[in-house]
ZAKOL-312923 format. One record per residue (C-alpha): residue in three letters; z, x, y. Coordinates in steps of 0.2 Angstrom, whole numbers. Layout:
<sites>
<site r="ALA" up="Z" east="X" north="Y"/>
...
</sites>
This chain:
<sites>
<site r="MET" up="0" east="0" north="0"/>
<site r="GLU" up="-5" east="7" north="18"/>
<site r="THR" up="9" east="9" north="29"/>
<site r="ALA" up="1" east="-2" north="43"/>
<site r="GLN" up="-2" east="-17" north="29"/>
<site r="ALA" up="16" east="-16" north="24"/>
<site r="GLN" up="23" east="-14" north="43"/>
<site r="ALA" up="12" east="-30" north="46"/>
<site r="PHE" up="18" east="-39" north="32"/>
<site r="THR" up="36" east="-37" north="35"/>
<site r="ARG" up="33" east="-41" north="53"/>
<site r="HIS" up="26" east="-58" north="49"/>
<site r="TRP" up="40" east="-60" north="34"/>
<site r="LEU" up="53" east="-57" north="46"/>
<site r="GLU" up="48" east="-68" north="60"/>
<site r="SER" up="43" east="-82" north="47"/>
<site r="TRP" up="61" east="-83" north="40"/>
<site r="ASN" up="69" east="-81" north="57"/>
<site r="GLN" up="58" east="-97" north="62"/>
<site r="ARG" up="64" east="-106" north="47"/>
<site r="ASP" up="46" east="-108" north="42"/>
<site r="LEU" up="46" east="-108" north="23"/>
<site r="GLU" up="28" east="-111" north="20"/>
<site r="ALA" up="23" east="-96" north="30"/>
<site r="VAL" up="36" east="-86" north="20"/>
<site r="LEU" up="28" east="-94" north="4"/>
<site r="GLY" up="11" east="-90" north="9"/>
<site r="HIS" up="13" east="-72" north="4"/>
<site r="PHE" up="18" east="-77" north="-14"/>
<site r="ALA" up="8" east="-78" north="-29"/>
<site r="GLU" up="8" east="-96" north="-38"/>
<site r="ASP" up="16" east="-89" north="-53"/>
<site r="VAL" up="28" east="-76" north="-45"/>
<site r="VAL" up="43" east="-72" north="-53"/>
<site r="PHE" up="58" east="-70" north="-41"/>
<site r="THR" up="76" east="-63" north="-45"/>
<site r="SER" up="91" east="-65" north="-36"/>
<site r="PRO" up="110" east="-66" north="-39"/>
<site r="LEU" up="111" east="-80" north="-27"/>
<site r="ALA" up="98" east="-90" north="-38"/>
<site r="ALA" up="110" east="-89" north="-52"/>
<site r="MET" up="123" east="-98" north="-41"/>
<site r="LEU" up="112" east="-111" north="-33"/>
<site r="VAL" up="99" east="-115" north="-48"/>
<site r="GLU" up="108" east="-121" north="-62"/>
<site r="GLY" up="102" east="-114" north="-78"/>
<site r="SER" up="90" east="-101" north="-69"/>
<site r="GLY" up="100" east="-85" north="-74"/>
<site r="GLY" up="95" east="-79" north="-58"/>
<site r="VAL" up="76" east="-79" north="-62"/>
<site r="ILE" up="65" east="-90" north="-52"/>
<site r="ARG" up="48" east="-94" north="-60"/>
<site r="GLY" up="33" east="-101" north="-49"/>
<site r="LYS" up="30" east="-104" north="-32"/>
<site r="ASP" up="36" east="-121" north="-33"/>
<site r="GLN" up="54" east="-117" north="-40"/>
<site r="LEU" up="54" east="-103" north="-27"/>
<site r="ARG" up="52" east="-115" north="-14"/>
<site r="SER" up="65" east="-126" north="-21"/>
<site r="TYR" up="78" east="-112" north="-21"/>
<site r="TRP" up="74" east="-107" north="-4"/>
<site r="GLU" up="75" east="-124" north="3"/>
<site r="VAL" up="92" east="-125" north="-4"/>
<site r="GLY" up="97" east="-108" north="5"/>
<site r="LEU" up="89" east="-114" north="21"/>
<site r="GLU" up="100" east="-129" north="21"/>
<site r="ARG" up="116" east="-120" north="18"/>
<site r="ASN" up="112" east="-108" north="31"/>
<site r="ALA" up="109" east="-115" north="49"/>
<site r="ASP" up="110" east="-99" north="56"/>
<site r="LEU" up="99" east="-88" north="45"/>
<site r="ARG" up="93" east="-73" north="54"/>
<site r="PHE" up="86" east="-57" north="45"/>
<site r="ASP" up="86" east="-40" north="55"/>
<site r="LEU" up="76" east="-25" north="49"/>
<site r="VAL" up="85" east="-10" north="45"/>
<site r="ASP" up="70" east="-1" north="35"/>
<site r="LEU" up="55" east="-2" north="27"/>
<site r="TYR" up="50" east="8" north="11"/>
<site r="VAL" up="32" east="8" north="5"/>
<site r="GLY" up="26" east="12" north="-13"/>
<site r="VAL" up="11" east="9" north="-23"/>
<site r="ASP" up="8" east="-10" north="-24"/>
<site r="THR" up="27" east="-11" north="-20"/>
<site r="LEU" up="37" east="-14" north="-3"/>
<site r="VAL" up="55" east="-15" north="-1"/>
<site r="ILE" up="62" east="-23" north="15"/>
<site r="HIS" up="79" east="-18" north="18"/>
<site r="TYR" up="88" east="-29" north="30"/>
<site r="ARG" up="105" east="-37" north="37"/>
<site r="ASN" up="107" east="-54" north="35"/>
<site r="GLN" up="116" east="-67" north="48"/>
<site r="ARG" up="133" east="-63" north="40"/>
<site r="GLY" up="130" east="-43" north="44"/>
<site r="GLY" up="127" east="-42" north="24"/>
<site r="LEU" up="114" east="-28" north="18"/>
<site r="VAL" up="99" east="-34" north="8"/>
<site r="CYS" up="85" east="-26" north="0"/>
<site r="GLU" up="69" east="-37" north="-5"/>
<site r="VAL" up="58" east="-26" north="-18"/>
<site r="LEU" up="41" east="-35" north="-18"/>
<site r="THR" up="27" east="-31" north="-29"/>
<site r="PHE" up="10" east="-36" north="-24"/>
<site r="VAL" up="-6" east="-40" north="-35"/>
<site r="GLY" up="-21" east="-45" north="-27"/>
<site r="GLY" up="-13" east="-44" north="-9"/>
<site r="LEU" up="1" east="-57" north="-15"/>
<site r="VAL" up="19" east="-55" north="-21"/>
<site r="ALA" up="17" east="-57" north="-40"/>
<site r="GLU" up="36" east="-51" north="-42"/>
<site r="GLY" up="52" east="-50" north="-31"/>
<site r="HIS" up="69" east="-45" north="-32"/>
<site r="ALA" up="83" east="-49" north="-20"/>
<site r="THR" up="96" east="-36" north="-22"/>
<site r="TYR" up="114" east="-35" north="-11"/>
<site r="VAL" up="125" east="-21" north="-8"/>
<site r="ALA" up="139" east="-21" north="-21"/>
<site r="GLU" up="156" east="-25" north="-15"/>
<site r="PRO" up="168" east="-9" north="-15"/>
<site r="GLY" up="175" east="-4" north="-31"/>
<site r="ALA" up="163" east="-15" north="-41"/>
<site r="THR" up="157" east="-10" north="-58"/>
<site r="ALA" up="142" east="-13" north="-67"/>
</sites>
């Protein structure tokens, strides 16, 4: 992935989230996307934290938006790889998050939300 392409994607991704424009965010994702998140495990019963497909991702993120009226993401850093992008940001609660996104054909085919472990937490 070229740096300019990664920067443009990230800018649009952040603006879309901060404007609460879920359809704009989802426009970057493939229909058969697989997305994992510890929060999904809590919000989507029976998911085990794995969301499959754009429709299920929409439903999951709709719940997240409903529960976070003050949602805001601020970029900390951006990491570019081969067909992979890591967006490191701070959320509205001050929490540090990394979204690890893998692209196929220009769309996100796989994504993983990761969060800073609490001090003293063990794997």
